N, C-alpha and C positions, 0 to 999 in steps of 0.2 A: 356070141355073147354068153357068158356063163349065167347060171341061175342066180348066183350072188349079185352080179352086176344088174341083172334084170330086177331083182328085188330092190337094189339101191335106186334104180331109175324109177320104179313104181312108187317107192317111198317119197322120192322127190316130187313126183306128180301129185301124190296125195297131200303133202304139206302145201304145195303151191296152190292146189285146188281149194284147200281149206282157207288159205290166206285170202284168196280172191273172194270166196263165198262170204267170209266174215267182213271183208271190205264192202261188199254189196249190202250187207246188213247195216253196216255203219252209215252208208249213204242213205239207205231207206229211213233210218232213225233221224238223221239230220234233216231230211226232206220234210218230215212232220214236226220238226222242232225239238226232238229229244236229243240234245247235244251231249248230255252226260252219258246216255246209253250209246250214242254213236262213238264216243271216245273209248268206252269199254270194248266195243267191237273192234275198233282200230287197234287197240292194244293187243287183243287176242290175235288179230290178223298179223300184226308185227311178230308176235311170238312164233306163229307158224312159219312166217318167212325166215326168221332166224334159225329155226330147226332145219329148214331146207338149205339155207345158206351154209350152215355148219357141215352138212353132208357134202355139199359142193366143195367147200374148202378142204375137207379131208381128201377128196379125190384129187384136187389140185396139188396138195402137199405130197401125196403119194407119187403122182406123176413127176413132180419136180424132183423128187428123191430118186428117180430112176425106175420106179415100178411101172410096168406097162399096164395101161388102163384100156380095156376093150371098149370101143365106142361103136355102138350100134344105133339103129334108127330110134329105138326106144329111149336111149340115153340122150340123143339129140333132141327128141321130143320133150323129154323131161326138162332139159335146160331151157328150151323155148318156152315151155309152160311156166317155169319159174320166172323168167324174165318178164313175161306178160303179166304175171300176177304182181310182181314188184311195181311195174309201171302203172298198173291199174290202181294199186293201193296208194301210190303217190298222187295220182289224179284225184282219187276219192278225198284225200286230205285237202286238196285245193278246193274241191267242190263244197266240202263241209264249211270251209272258211267263207265261201260265197253265200251259202245258206245262212250262216251267222249274220252276215251283213244284211241280207234280205229281211231276216226276222227282227233286226234292230229297228228297221224303218216302219 
């Protein structure tokens, strides 16, 4: 795997990690009833996810266009990390809705 592809993979991991970290912050804020703050963290989490998704899309477009993309363990890990972060963010959104219901009562 080239240094360039390693950098791409590590950048994906960084954005995915930040996405997940911000989603954790959103969940914490919702748990204590700070729903406006939770929404801000969710929006930031989504921005990080979109940055990672954009990189992923660029790779897919290149490969679809015939460019050979080197896939190493780091790249596989980055894709797994991104998928996990996206799933976690989606679950956090659902938990926030549950916390809203709890706080209404």
